C-alpha positions as CSV (number, residue, x, y, z in Angstrom):
1,M,31.6,-70.3,-59.2
2,Y,29.5,-67.9,-58.2
3,W,30.8,-67.5,-54.8
4,P,33.3,-64.5,-55.4
5,A,30.6,-62.5,-57.4
6,I,27.9,-63.2,-54.5
7,N,30.4,-62.5,-52.1
8,S,31.6,-59.3,-53.6
9,I,27.5,-58.2,-53.8
10,I,27.2,-59.0,-50.3
11,I,29.8,-56.8,-49.6
12,L,28.8,-54.3,-51.7
13,C,25.2,-54.6,-50.2
14,L,26.6,-54.5,-46.8
15,T,29.0,-51.6,-47.4
16,V,26.2,-49.7,-48.8
17,I,23.9,-50.0,-46.0
18,F,26.7,-49.0,-43.7
19,I,26.9,-46.1,-45.6
20,L,23.4,-44.9,-45.4
21,A,23.1,-46.0,-41.5
22,F,26.7,-43.7,-41.1
23,N,25.0,-41.2,-42.8
24,Q,21.6,-41.0,-41.5
25,L,23.5,-41.6,-37.8
26,T,25.5,-38.4,-38.7
27,R,22.1,-36.5,-39.5
28,K,20.7,-37.3,-36.5
29,L,24.1,-36.2,-34.3
30,A,24.0,-33.2,-36.4
31,N,20.6,-32.7,-35.2
32,K,20.6,-33.6,-31.7
33,Q,24.3,-31.3,-31.6
34,T,21.9,-28.2,-32.9
35,E,19.5,-29.4,-30.0
36,L,22.3,-29.1,-27.8
37,D,23.4,-26.1,-29.0
38,S,20.3,-24.4,-28.4
39,L,19.8,-25.8,-25.0
40,K,23.2,-24.4,-24.3
41,L,21.6,-21.0,-25.1
42,K,19.0,-21.2,-23.2
43,V,20.4,-22.2,-20.4
44,D,22.7,-19.3,-20.6
45,E,19.9,-17.1,-21.3
46,L,18.0,-18.5,-18.0
47,A,21.4,-18.1,-16.6
48,E,21.8,-14.2,-16.8
49,Q,17.9,-13.7,-16.3
50,V,19.1,-15.9,-12.8
51,T,21.6,-12.9,-12.1
52,V,19.5,-10.5,-12.9
53,Y,16.5,-11.6,-10.8
54,E,19.7,-12.1,-7.3
55,N,20.3,-8.5,-8.5
56,I,16.9,-7.6,-7.9
57,T,16.6,-9.7,-4.6
58,N,19.9,-8.4,-3.4
59,R,18.3,-4.9,-4.2
60,Q,15.2,-5.6,-2.7
61,Q,16.7,-6.7,0.5
62,Q,18.8,-3.9,1.2
63,Q,15.9,-1.5,0.5
64,I,13.8,-3.7,2.9
65,S,16.4,-3.5,5.7
66,E,16.9,0.2,5.3
67,L,13.0,0.8,5.4
68,S,13.4,-1.4,8.4
69,N,16.0,0.7,9.8
70,N,14.1,3.8,9.0
71,L,11.2,2.5,10.8
72,T,12.4,1.4,13.4
73,T,14.1,4.9,13.8
74,C,10.9,6.4,13.6
75,F,8.7,4.1,16.0
76,S,11.5,4.2,18.7
77,P,10.5,7.7,19.7
78,L,7.0,6.8,19.7
79,E,7.5,4.3,22.0
80,N,9.1,6.8,24.5
81,L,6.2,8.9,24.4
82,E,4.0,6.0,24.6
83,N,6.0,5.2,28.1
84,R,6.1,8.5,28.8
85,I,2.1,8.8,28.5
86,E,1.7,5.9,30.6
87,E,3.5,7.4,33.2
88,V,1.7,10.3,33.2
89,A,-1.6,8.6,33.0
90,S,-0.5,6.6,36.3
91,I,0.4,9.9,37.7
92,I,-2.7,11.2,37.3
93,Q,-4.4,8.2,39.1
94,L,-2.4,8.7,41.7
95,V,-3.2,12.7,42.0
96,Q,-7.0,11.9,41.3
97,S,-6.9,9.2,44.1
98,D,-5.3,11.8,46.7
99,M,-7.7,14.5,45.8
100,S,-10.8,12.2,46.0
101,S,-9.5,11.0,49.3
102,E,-9.0,14.9,50.5
103,S,-12.0,15.7,49.0
104,T,-13.7,13.2,51.4
105,E,-11.4,14.3,54.3
106,Q,-12.3,17.7,53.5
107,K,-16.0,16.8,53.3
108,L,-15.5,15.0,56.5
109,Y,-14.1,17.7,58.4
110,G,-16.0,20.7,56.8
111,R,-19.4,18.5,58.4
112,A,-17.6,17.9,61.8
113,K,-16.9,21.4,62.1
114,K,-20.8,22.2,61.3
115,M,-22.0,19.6,63.6
116,I,-19.3,21.7,66.3
117,E,-21.1,25.0,65.0
118,M,-24.6,23.3,65.7
119,G,-23.3,22.3,69.4
120,A,-22.6,18.8,68.5
121,D,-20.7,16.8,71.1
122,I,-17.7,14.1,71.2
123,N,-19.8,11.3,71.2
124,E,-21.9,12.7,68.2
125,L,-18.4,13.5,66.4
126,V,-17.1,10.5,67.2
127,A,-20.2,8.4,66.1
128,E,-21.1,10.6,62.6
129,C,-17.9,11.5,61.4
130,E,-15.7,8.2,61.8
131,I,-13.1,10.0,63.7
132,P,-11.1,9.3,66.9
133,R,-11.8,11.1,70.0
134,A,-8.6,12.5,70.1
135,E,-9.0,14.4,66.7
136,A,-12.5,15.1,67.7
137,E,-11.5,16.6,71.1
138,L,-9.0,18.6,68.9
139,L,-11.6,19.9,66.3
140,I,-14.1,20.7,69.5
141,S,-11.5,22.8,70.5
142,L,-10.7,24.8,67.6
143,Y,-14.1,25.4,66.4
144,K,-15.2,26.3,69.6
145,S,-12.9,28.8,70.5
């Protein structure tokens, strides 16, 4: 007897509950869609910023490459100059060592000449000047005449 009315009330209540739940889910879905759209906009903005930063990075890398090439161009003559300076320094050292050895030899022969002028004999020249006997004989014959 009351079953059809109770069934109708139950169905009506369930329908209202489903409608309310559906509306609530629809609102949540709309909110989530709004959040998703907002996030998509942020992702697009970030993608644009990434593109801008990539362009900036590429330009900076090109500038660094150009600077590196310019530095290489600038330092290449300096390296050549440094090599040339090292060559000149080694030549100067050779000349100085030659001059000091010549100077020592000149002093040695100058001393030998003075000894000969003072009357030194061959044995004294060989002992004092540390020159071979043949050179001592040659010097004596040269300076005594």
